[in-house]
LUMKE-351340 format. One record per residue: x, y, z of N, C-alpha, C in turn; residue in three letters. Coordinates in steps of 0.2 Angstrom, whole numbers, plus 2048, in hexadecimal, padded with zeros to 3 digits. Layout:
! residues N
XYZXYZXYZALA/...
//
This chain:
! residues 439
D83AD882ED81ADF82FD84AE1836MET/D87AE7837D8AAE983DD85AE9843SER/D87AE7849D82AE884ED80AEF850VAL/D84AF484DD83AFB84FD7EAFE849LEU/D7CAFA844D78AFC83FD71AFE842SER/D6EB04840D68B06842D63B0383CTHR/D65AFE838D61AFC833D5AAFA834SER/D55AFD830D4EAFB830D4DAF782AARG/D52AF5826D51AF2820D4FAEB821ALA/D4AAE881DD47AE281ED45ADF817HIS/D44AD8816D42AD5810D3BAD780FALA/D39AD9809D32ADA808D2DAD4809PRO/D27AD680BD22AD180BD20ACF804ALA/D1EAC9803D1CAC77FCD17ACC7F9PRO/D12ACE7FCD0DAD37FAD10AD97F7ALA/D16ADB7FAD1AAE17F7D1DAE07F1GLU/D1EADA7EED22AD97E8D1EADB7E2LEU/D21ADC7DDD1EADD7D6D1BAD77D4ASP/D16AD67D0D13AD07CDD18ACC7CAPRO/D1DACF7C6D22ACC7C2D27AC87C7GLU/D28ACB7CDD2CAC87D2D29AC17D5GLU/D23AC17D4D1FABB7D7D1DAB67D2ARG/D1FAB77CBD1DAB27C6D21AAC7C7MET/D1FAA67C4D23AA07C4D28AA17BESER/D2DA9D7BED32A9D7B9D2FA9C7B2ARG/D2AA987B1D27A977ABD23A9D7A9ASP/D20AA07ADD1CAA67ACD21AAC7AAGLU/D26AAC7ADD2BAB17ACD2EAB07A5LEU/D30AAA7A3D33AA979DD2EAAA797GLU/D28AA8798D22AAA793D22AB1792ALA/D22AB5797D22ABD797D28ABF793LEU/D2EABC795D34ABE791D34ABD78AGLN/D31AB7788D31AB6781D2DABB77DLEU/D27ABC780D22AC177CD26AC877CARG/D29ACA781D2CAD0781D32AD077CARG/D36ACB77CD3CACA778D3AACA771LEU/D35AC776FD33AC7768D31ACE766GLN/D2DAD176AD2BAD8768D31ADD768ALA/D36ADC76CD3CAE076CD40ADF766THR/D41AD9764D45AD775ED42ADA758VAL/D3BAD9757D37ADC751D38AE4751ARG/D38AE7757D38AEE757D3FAF0755LEU/D45AED757D4BAEF756D4DAEE74EALA/D4AAE874BD4BAE7744D48AEC740TYR/D42AEE742D3EAF273ED40AF973EALA/D42AFB744D43B03745D4BB05746LYS/D4FB00747D56B02748D5BB00742VAL/D5DB0473ED61B02738D67AFD73APRO/D6AAFE73FD70AFA741D6DAF3742LEU/D68AF2745D65AEB746D62AE8740TYR/D60AEC73CD5DAE9735D63AE6731THR/D69AEA731D6FAE872DD72AE2731SER/D72AE2738D76ADD73BD72AD673BLYS/D6BAD773BD67AD073BD68ACE734PHE/D67AD272FD68AD0728D6FACC726ASP/D74ACF729D7BACD728D7BAC672BGLU/D78AC5731D79ABF735D74ABA732ALA/D6FABC72ED6BAB772BD65AB5730GLY/D63ABA734D5EAB8739D58ABD738VAL/D52ABC73AD4CAC0739D49ABF740HIS/D45AC4742D41AC4748D3CABE748PRO/D3AABB742D36AB6742D39AAF744ASP/D40AAF744D44AAA747D44AA974EASP/D42AAE752D42AAE759D3CAAA75CLEU/D3CAA475DD36AA075FD37A9E766ARG/D3DA9E769D3EA9C770D44AA1773SER/D44AA1779D4AAA577CD51AA377ALEU/D51A9C779D58A9A776D5AA9C76FGLU/D55A9E76BD56AA0765D5AAA7765ASP/D5AAAB76AD5DAB176AD64AB0769LEU/D67AAA76AD6EAA9769D70AA9761GLN/D6BAA975DD6CAAA756D6EAB1754LYS/D6CAB6758D6CABD756D73AC0758PHE/D75AC5754D7BAC8755D7CACC75CPRO/D82ACD75ED83AD1764D83AD9762PHE/D82ADD767D82AE4767D88AE676BTHR/D8CAEB769D92AED76DD91AF576ETHR/D96AF7772D96AFF774D98B0276DLYS/D9CAFF769D9EB02763D98B0375EGLU/D94AFE75ED8DAFF75AD8AB0675CASP/D89B07763D86B0D765D8AB13763LEU/D91B13763D95B19761D94B1A759ARG/D94B14755D93B1574ED8CB1874CLEU/D88B17751D81B1A750D80B20753SER/D85B24755D85B2A759D81B2F754TYR/D7DB34756D7BB3475DD74B3075EPRO/D70B30759D69B2D75AD67B27756PHE/D6CB24753D6BB1F74ED68B18751GLY/D69B17757D66B1175BD5FB1275DMET/D5CB1875DD56B1975FD51B1675BPHE/D4CB1275ED47B0F75AD40B1275AALA/D40B1975DD3AB1D75CD3DB2475AVAL/D38B28757D3AB2E755D3DB3275BPRO/D42B37759D45B3A75ED40B3E763ARG/D3BB41760D36B45764D32B40769ALA/D33B3A768D30B3676DD34B34773GLU/D3BB36772D40B34778D3FB3A77DVAL/D3DB37783D3CB3C789D42B3E78CALA/D48B3A78CD4EB3C78FD54B3878CARG/D59B3C78CD60B39789D65B3978EILE/D68B3378FD6FB33793D74B3178EHIS/D7AB32791D80B3078DD86B2F791ALA/D8BB2B78FD91B29792D95B30792SER/D9BB2F796DA0B35796DA3B3678FSER/DA4B3078BDA8B30785DAFB31786GLY/DB2B3078BDB9B3178CDBEB2C788THR/DBBB27785DBFB23780DBCB23779THR/DB8B28778DB6B29771DAFB2D771GLY/DABB2C76CDA4B2F76CDA0B2C772LEU/D9CB30775D98B2E77BD93B29778PRO/D91B2477CD8BB2077AD85B2377DTHR/D80B24778D7AB28779D74B2377AVAL/D70B24780D6BB20781D65B24782VAL/D5FB22780D59B25780D53B22783GLY/D4EB25786D49B2278AD42B25788TYR/D3DB21786D36B24785D34B2578CTHR/D2EB2878DD2BB29793D29B22797GLN/D27B1D792D26B17795D2CB13798ASN/D32B14794D38B12796D3AB1579DASP/D39B1B79ED3AB1F7A4D36B1C7AALEU/D30B1B7A8D2BB187ADD2EB117B0ASP/D2FB0D7ABD32B067ACD38B077B1ASN/D3DB0B7AFD43B0C7B2D42B0E7BATRP/D3DB137BBD3CB157C1D39B0F7C5ALA/D34B0B7C2D32B057C6D37B007C8THR/D3CAFF7C3D41AFA7C5D46AFD7CALEU/D47B037CAD4BB067D0D47B067D6ILE/D41B077D6D3DB067DCD3DAFF7DFALA/D3CAFA7DAD3DAF37DCD44AF27DFARG/D49AF47DCD50AF37DFD50AF67E6SER/D4EAFC7E7D4EAFF7EED4AAFB7F3LEU/D44AF87F1D40AF47F5D44AEE7F7ARG/D47AEB7F1D4BAE57F3D51AE67F7ALA/D53AEC7F8D59AEE7FCD56AF0803SER/D50AEF804D4DAF180BD4BAF880CGLY/D4BAFC807D48B03808D40B02807VAL/D3DB0680BD35B0680BD33B0D809ARG/D2CB0E807D29B14806D2AB1980CPRO/D2BB1F80BD2BB24811D32B25814GLY/D37B21812D3DB22814D41B27810GLN/D47B29812D4BB2E80ED51B2B80CMET/D52B2C805D58B29802D5DB2F7FFVAL/D63B2F801D68B347FFD6BB317F9HIS/D6AB357F4D6CB337EDD73B367EBASN/D79B327ECD7FB357EAD82B337E4ALA/D7EB307DFD80B2F7D8D80B357D5TYR/D84B367D0D85B3C7CCD7FB3D7C7GLY/D7CB437C8D77B467C3D7AB487BDTYR/D76B487B7D78B4A7B1D77B457ACGLY/D7CB457A7D7BB407A2D7DB397A4LEU/D80B387AAD81B317ADD7AB2F7AFPHE/D79B297AED72B267B0D70B257B7THR/D76B257BBD75B237C2D70B287C6GLY/D72B2F7C6D6EB337CAD67B347C9GLY/D65B367C2D5EB377C1D5AB307C1LEU/D5EB2B7BFD5AB247BFD58B227C6GLY/D5DB237CBD5CB217D1D56B267D4ALA/D57B2C7D3D52B317D5D4BB2F7D4HIS/D4AB2E7CDD43B2C7CCD40B267CFALA/D44B217D0D42B1B7D4D41B1C7DBGLY/D45B207DED44B227E5D3DB257E6ILE/D3CB2A7E2D35B2D7E2D2FB287E0GLU/D31B247DCD2BB1F7DAD2AB1A7E0ARG/D2FB187E4D2DB147EAD2AB187EFLEU/D29B1F7EFD26B227F4D2BB257F9GLY/D31B257F8D36B287FCD38B2F7FBCYS/D3BB32800D3DB39800D44B387FDTHR/D46B3C7F7D4CB3C7F4D50B427F6VAL/D57B417F8D5BB477F9D60B467F3VAL/D5FB4B7EED63B4B7E7D69B4E7E8PRO/D6EB4B7ECD74B4E7EDD79B4E7E8MET/D79B487E3D7EB477DED85B457E1SER/D8AB457DDD90B437DFD94B497E1GLY/D9AB487E5D9EB4D7E7D9CB527ECGLY/DA0B577EED9EB5B7F4D9DB577FAASN/DA3B537FCDA2B4F801DA0B52808THR/DA3B5880ADA1B5B810D99B5C810PRO/D96B5E80BD8FB5F80BD8BB5880BLYS/D8EB53808D8BB4C809D8BB4B810GLN/D90B4C814D91B4A81BD8BB4E81FVAL/D8BB5481DD86B59821D7FB57820GLN/D7DB5581AD76B53819D75B4C81CLEU/D79B4881CD78B4181FD77B42826ILE/D7BB47829D7AB48830D74B4C832ARG/D72B5182ED6CB55830D66B5282DASP/D66B4F827D5FB4C825D5EB45827PHE/D63B42829D62B3B82CD5EB36827ARG/D61B35821D5EB3181CD5FB2A81EPRO/D5AB2581CD5AB1E81DD5FB1A819ASP/D60B1D813D64B1980ED68B1E80AALA/D6DB1B807D71B1F802D73B1B7FCILE/D73B1E7F6D75B1B7F0D7BB1F7EDMET/D80B1B7ECD87B1E7EAD8BB187E7ALA/D90B1A7E4D95B157E2D99B137E9THR/D9BB0C7E9D9EB0A7EFDA4B0E7F1PRO/DA8B107ECDAFB147EDDADB1B7F0SER/DA7B1E7EEDA6B247F0DA3B247F7TYR/D9FB1F7F9D9DB1E800DA3B1D805LEU/DA8B1A802DAEB1A807DB1B21808LEU/DB0B25803DB3B2C804DAEB2F809THR/DA8B2E809DA3B3180DDA4B2F814ILE/DA5B28815DA7B2581CDADB2981FILE/DB2B2981BDB8B2C81DDB7B3481FASP/DB3B3781CDB1B3E81DDADB3F824ALA/DA9B3A825DA5B3A82BDA9B39831ILE/DAEB34830DB3B33836DB7B39837ALA/DB9B3C831DBEB42832DBBB47836ALA/DB4B48835DB0B4D839DAFB4C840SER/DB2B46842DB2B4484ADACB4084CGLY/DA8B3E847DA2B3A848DA3B33847GLU/D9FB2E84ADA0B27849D9BB26843ASP/D9EB2483DD99B22837D94B1D839PRO/D96B1883DD91B1383FD8BB15843ARG/D8BB1B845D85B1E849D81B23844LEU/D82B2383ED7EB27839D77B24839SER/D72B27836D6CB25835D6BB1F82FSER/D70B1F82BD70B1A825D6FB13827LEU/D6BB10824D69B09825D6CB0481FALA/D6CB07819D6DB03813D70B0780EVAL/D75B0480BD78B08805D77B037FFGLY/D74B077F9D73B037F3D79B067EEILE/D7EB017EDD84B047EAD85B007E4LEU/D88B047DFD89B017D8D8DB067D4GLY/D8DB057CDD90B097C8D98B077C8ALA/D9AB037CCDA1B007CBDA2AFA7CFGLU/DA6AF57CCDA7AEF7D0DA9AF07D7PRO/DA7AEB7DBDA9AEB7E2DA8AE47E5TRP/DACAE37EADADADC7ECDA9ADB7F3THR/DA8AD57F5DA5AD47FCDAAAD6801ASN/DB0AD7800DB5ADA805DB3AE1806GLU/DB2AE4800DB0AEB800DA9AEC804MET/DA5AE8803D9EAE8806D9FAE780EARG/DA3AE3810DA5AE2817DA8AE881AASP/DACAEB817DB0AF1819DAAAF781ATHR/DA6AF8815DA1AFD815D9CAFC81BILE/D9AAF581BD95AF4820D97AF5827GLU/D9EAF2829DA1AF382FDA2AFB831ARG/DA4AFE82CDA6B0582DDA0B0A82ESER/D9AB0882BD94B0D82BD8FB0A82FLEU/D8FB03830D8AB00834D83AFF830GLY/D84AFD82AD7EAFD825D7EAF6822ILE/D79AF581ED79AEF819D7BAF3812ASP/D7FAF080FD81AF2808D7FAED803ALA/D7BAEF7FED79AEB7F9D7BAEE7F2VAL/D7CAE97EDD7EAEB7E6D78AEC7E2ASP/D79AF27DED74AF37D9D78AF37D2ILE/D75AF07CDD79AEF7C7D75AF27C1TYR/D79AF57BDD76AF87B6D7BAFB7B2GLY/D79AFC7ACD7EB007A7D79B047A3LEU/D7CB0A7A0D78B0E79DD75B0B796SER/D79B07793D77B0578CD71B0078DGLU/D70AFD793D6AAF9794D64AFC797VAL/D66B0179CD61B0579FD64B0A7A3MET/D69B087A8D6CB0C7ADD6BB087B3GLY/D6CB0B7B9D6BB067BFD65B037C0PRO/D64AFD7C3D5EAFA7C4D5DAF47BFGLY/D62AF27BBD61AEC7B7D60AE67BCVAL/D64AE77C2D63AE17C7D65AE47CEGLY/D63AE17D3D65AE37DAD65ADD7DFASN/D6AADE7E3D6AAD97E9D64ADA7EDGLU/D62AD47F0D5CAD47F5D5FAD57FCCYS/D5CAD9800D5FADA807D5FAD380BILE/D5AACF80AD5AAC880ED5FAC380CGLU/D63AC4806D68ABF804D6EAC2802SER/D6FAC87FFD75ACB7FED7AAC77FALYS/D77AC37F5D7BABE7F2D7CABF7EAASP/D7CAC57E8D7DAC77E1D76ACA7DFGLY/D77ACF7DAD70AD27D8D6CACD7D4PRO/D65ACD7D6D60ACA7D2D5FACE7CCHIS/D5FACB7C6D5EACF7C0D56AD07BFILE/D54AD57BDD4DAD67BCD4BAD47B5TRP/D4AACD7B5D4AACA7AED43ACB7ABGLU/D3EACE7AED39AD07AAD3AAD67A5ASP/D40AD97A6D42ADF7A2D48ADE79EHIS/D4CAD97A0D53AD879ED55AD079DPHE/D57ACE797D58AC7796D60AC6797LEU/D63AC379CD6AAC279CD6DABC799PRO/D73ABC797D77AB7794D7EAB7797GLU/D81AB2797D88AB2798D8CAAE792ILE/D91AB278FD94AAF789D9CAAE78BILE/D9FAAB786DA6AAA786DA9AB1782ASP/DADAB5786DAFABB783DB3ABA77CSER/DB6AB477CDBAAB3776DB6AB1770GLU/DB2AAC771DAEAA976CDA7AAB76BTHR/DA4AAE770D9DAB176FD98AAB771GLY/D9BAA5772D96AA0774D93AA177AALA/D8CA9F77BD88A9F781D8BA9A786SER/D8BA9C78CD8DA97791D88A96796LEU/D88A90799D83A8E79ED83A927A4ALA/D7DA927A7D7CA967AED82A937B3ASP/D85A977B7D8AA957BCD91A957B9GLY/D91A977B2D98A977AFD9AA9F7AFTHR/DA0AA07B0DA2AA77B0DA4AA97A9GLN/DA2AAF7A7DA3AB27A0DA1AB97A0GLY/DA0ABB79AD9DAC2799D96AC3799GLU/D93AC879CD8CAC979DD8AACC797LEU/D84ACA794D81ACD78ED79ACE790VAL/D77AD478ED70AD578FD6CAD7789PHE/D66AD5789D61AD7784D5BADA788THR/D59AE0786D53AE4789D4DAE1787THR/D48AE178BD41ADD789D3CAE3789LEU/D3DAE978BD37AED78CD39AF4789THR/D40AF5787D42AFC785D3FAFE77FLYS/D3CB0477ED39B07778D3EB0B774GLU/D41B10777D46B15774D4CB11771ALA/D4FB0D776D56B0A774D56B03776LEU/D52AFE772D53AF7773D5AAF5771PRO/D5DAF1776D63AEE774D63AE6774VAL/D66AE376FD66ADC76ED6DAD9770ILE/D6DAD5775D73AD1776D79AD6777ARG/D78ADB77CD7DAE077DD83ADD781TYR/D89ADE77FD8FADB782D91AE0787ARG/D91ADF78DD92AE3793D9AAE4795THR/D9EADE793DA5ADD795DA5ADC79CHIS/DA0ADC7A0DA0ADA7A7DA1AD27A8ASP/DA5AD07ACDA6AC97ADDA2AC77B3ILE/D9EAC27B2D99AC07B8D97AB87B6SER/D92AB67B9D8FAB07B8D87AB07BASER/D83AAC7B7D7CAAC7B9D7BAA67BELEU/D77AA87C3D76AA37C8D6EAA37CALEU/D6CA9D7CDD65A9D7CED62AA27D3PRO/D5CAA47D2D59AA97D7D59AA67DEGLY/D59AAB7E3D59AA97EAD53AAD7EDSER/D54AB37EFD4FAB77F2D49AB87EDALA/D4AAB87E7D45AB87E1D46AB27DDARG/D43AAD7DFD45AA67DCD44AA67D4PRO/D40AAA7D1D3EAAA7CAD43AAE7C6ASN/D47AB27C9D4CAB77C6D53AB57C7MET/D57AB47C2D5EAB17C3D62AB77C6ARG/D67AB57CAD6CABA7CDD72ABA7C8ARG/D76ABF7C9D7CAC07C6D82AC07CBMET/D87ABC7CBD8CABD7D0D8FAC37CFSER/D93AC57D5D96ACC7D5D9BACD7CFARG/D9BAD27CCD9FAD47C6DA7AD37C8ILE/DAAACE7C5DB1ACD7C6DB5AD27C3ALA/DB3AD57BEDB7ADB7BBDB4ADB7B4GLY/DB7ADF7B0DB5AE07A9DBBADD7A4ARG/DB9AD979FDBEAD679BDC2ADC797ASN/DC0AE2797DC4AE7794DC8AEB799ASP/DC7AE97A0DCBAEC7A5DD0AE67A8ASP/DD0AE17A5DD4ADB7A7DDBADD7A6MET/DDFADC7ABDE7ADD7ABDEAAD67A9ILE/DEEAD67A4DF2AD07A2DF9AD27A4ILE/DFBACF7AAE01AD17ADE06ACA7ADLEU/E0BACB7A8E10AC57A7E0CABF7A6ARG/E07ABF7A2E03AB97A0DFEAB77A5GLY/DFDABB7AADF7AB97AFDF2ABE7AFVAL/DECABC7AEDE6AC07AEDE4AC27B5ASN/DE3AC97B6DE0ACB7BDDDCAD17BCLEU/DD7AD27C1DD3AD87C1DD4ADC7C7PHE/DD3AE37C7DD4AE77CDDD0AE47D3PRO/DCAAE17D2DC6ADF7D7DC9AD97DBSER/DCEAD57D8DD1AD07DBDD6AD37E0GLN/DDAAD97DEDDEADC7E3DDAADF7E9ILE/DD4AE27E7DD0AE57EDDCEADF7F2GLU/DCCAD97EFDCAAD47F3DD0AD27F8GLU/DD6AD17F5DDBACF7FADDDAD57FFILE/DDEADB7FCDE0AE0800DDCAE2806ALA/DD5AE1805DD0AE380BDD0ADD810LEU/DD3AD880EDD3AD2813DD9AD3818ALA/DDEAD8816DE4AD881ADE3ADE81FILE/DE4ADC826DE3AE182BDE9AE682AGLU/DE8AED82ADEDAF282ADEDAF5823GLY/DE9AF381EDE8AF6817DE1AF9817LEU/DE1AFF814DDAB02813DD7B0080CSER/DD1B0280BDCEB01805DCFB06800PRO/DD4B0A801DD6B107FCDDCB0D7F9HIS/DDCB0C7F2DE1B0A7EFDE0B0B7E7PHE/DE6B0B7E4DE6B0C7DCDEBB077D9SER/DEAB067D3DEFB017CFDF2B057CALEU/DF9B047C9DFDB087C4E00B027C0GLU/DFFB027B9E02AFE7B5E08B027B1LEU/E0EAFF7B1E13B027AEE17AFD7AATHR/E1CAFF7A6E20AFA7A2E27AFC7A4THR/E2BAF67A6E32AF77A7E36AF27A2ALA/E39AF579DE3CAF1798E36AEE794GLY/E36AE7794E31AE4790E2CAE1794ARG/E2CAE279BE28ADF7A0E23AE47A2MET/E1CAE27A3E17AE77A6E18AE67AEASP/E17AEB7B2E17AEB7B9E11AEE7BCSER/E0EAEB7C1E08AEE7C5E0AAF07CCLEU/E09AF67CDE0AAF97D4E04AFA7D7THR/E03AF87DDDFDAF97E1DFFAFF7E6VAL/DFBB057E5DFCB0A7EADF6B0A7EFHIS/DF8B097F5DF2B077FADF4B0B801ILE/DEFB0E804DF0B1180ADF0B0C810GLU/DF4B0D815DF4B0981BDEEB0C81FSER/DECB09824DE7B0B829DEAB1082EARG/DE6B14831DE8B19836DEBB1583CGLU/DF0B1883FDF3B16845DF8B10844GLY/DF9B0E83EDFEB0983DE05B0C83DLEU/E0AB08840E11B0A840E14B08839SER/E1AB0B837E1DB0A831E1EB02830ALA/E20AFF835E22AF8835E1BAF4833ALA/E16AF5837E10AF2836E0DAF382FGLU/E0DAF982CE0BAFB826E0FAF7820GLY/E16AF6821E1AAF381DE18AEB81DGLN/E17AE9823E15AE2823E0FAE0820ALA/E0AAE5820E03AE481CE05AE4815ALA/E09AE9813E0AAE980BE0EAE3809ALA/E13AE080DE16ADA80BE12AD480AASP/E0DAD480FE08ACF80FE04ACF808ARG/E02AD5806DFEAD6800E02AD47FALEU/E08AD57FAE0DAD27F4E0CACB7F4VAL/E0DAC87FAE0DAC07FAE06ABD7F9ARG/E01AC17FBDFAABE7FADF8ABE7F2GLU/DFAAC47EFDF9AC57E8DFDABF7E4VAL/E03ABE7E6E07AB97E2E04AB27E3LYS/E02AB17E9DFFAAA7EBDF9AA97E8SER/DF4AAE7E8DEDAAD7E6DECAAE7DFARG/DF0AB37DCDEFAB57D5DF4AB27D0ILE/DFAAB17D3E00AAE7CFE04AB37CCGLY/E04ABA7CEE08ABF7CBE0BAC37D0SER/E11AC67CEE14ACB7D3E12AD27D2SER/E11AD57D8E0FADD7D7E14AE07DCVAL/E14AE77DBE18AEB7E0E12AEE7E4ALA/E14AF07EBE0FAF37EFE13AF97F2VAL/E10AFF7F1E12B057F4E0DB087F9GLU/E0FB087FFE0BB0A804E0AB12805LEU/E04B14805E03B1B805E00B1D80CALA/E01B2380EDFFB26815DF7B26814GLN/DF4B2581ADECB2681ADEAB2C818PRO/DE5B2D813DE2B33811DE6B3680BGLY/DECB32808DF0B35803DEEB347FCSER/DEAB2E7FBDE8B2D7F4DE2B307F2LEU/DE1B327ECDDAB357EADD4B317ECPRO/DCFB357EEDC9B327F0DC4B327EAARG/DBFB2E7EADBAB2E7E5DB5B337E6SER/DB3B367E1DADB3B7E1DA7B397DDGLU/DA8B327DBDA2B2F7D7DA5B287D5GLY/DA6B277CFDAAB217CDDB1B227CELYS/DB4B1D7D0DBBB1D7D2DBFB197CCLEU/DC4B1C7CADC9B197C5DCEB157C9LYS/DCEB0F7C9DD3B0B7CDDD9B0A7C9ARG/DD9B097C3DDFB067BFDE1B0C7BALEU/DE8B0D7BBDEBB137B7DF0B0F7B3HIS/DEFB0F7ACDF4B0B7A8DF9B107A5ASP/DFFB107A7E04B157A5E09B117A1ASN/E07B0C79EE0CB09799E0DB0D793ARG/
//
């Protein structure tokens, strides 16, 4: 953490933790099994998709006698949710659904998710737990720059901020000058945003003539897109805060499926009393041991309106032992999504790998985009990246040349680098699209 940080963030005392955070691992697994058995019975009895999936796979809820037995059950995919559009995945009558969220649907029908009032209460509790794990305490003020609306981030975070007993500033995404004004005038203690949009806010604070490190902010709870430890270092140094990772996805709940703890900052602890994680081989579907990298899969344990069984997230991660919450496993930082993976001349790479390398090179900014094109029969990747302020043309070119060399050395593939002037590339107003496939 920066020495200029005004952070009051601290690890919670044991008495502040939820009872489930203090359980032994054996107690937690017994709770998981009871909840898992109830969830699988609910899904089989009330969701036609699961009735047919289970029958086709030759499994029945009575076959679930241990947590390991879950591996006998079929996966759920985003396509399943789209085929069930709009309400075919709901396990309760539509009149019992208190709120509906949905994805943008830019690649097809939106995926629709629903929540009973009990689901919303659990969600708020888990966001509050995540905020507390991040070092936020009742009575503090949280600036919420996640988008409001059908996206789960804004309203999900909002309810949890209130549940913890904090003051919420429901700013939503965009309108960056207003974000800067309210951070300056209201003096919030914490901010929730995507990491790329917080970079935009930091730049705007600096452009206004103020030192971002002297703001009131002590902690950023950042998520909704993959980001690296190098991005964390950049944000912490630029703003003088602690930056922690919050993880979630709409199909499973929204933000708050897991969260980093302020005292360790070593990957999000998954709130395993509500979500059962697995890691699988993306190609074969086989379950992988803890510590092995693969595709992250989740089963909900308490969802009423939309229980999901073995949902394939496409996020690449691994499961690790708990640290700050010893009974809850951690997930390693998301390396990327297997559906966002770039295969460049036979080499697999993720946008996050480019970010990790670029941010370690002095002279290059965290603002970049990737462009895939085809020349003849060969795919090419161009990294468009801004140089930092005050660099000469020769210094900027030297940094760009180093990025080409480092990518070739560390990833094994050649890329082109086009240096852009500071402030010339598009800025995030929420979730940032890094990769542009123009093949």
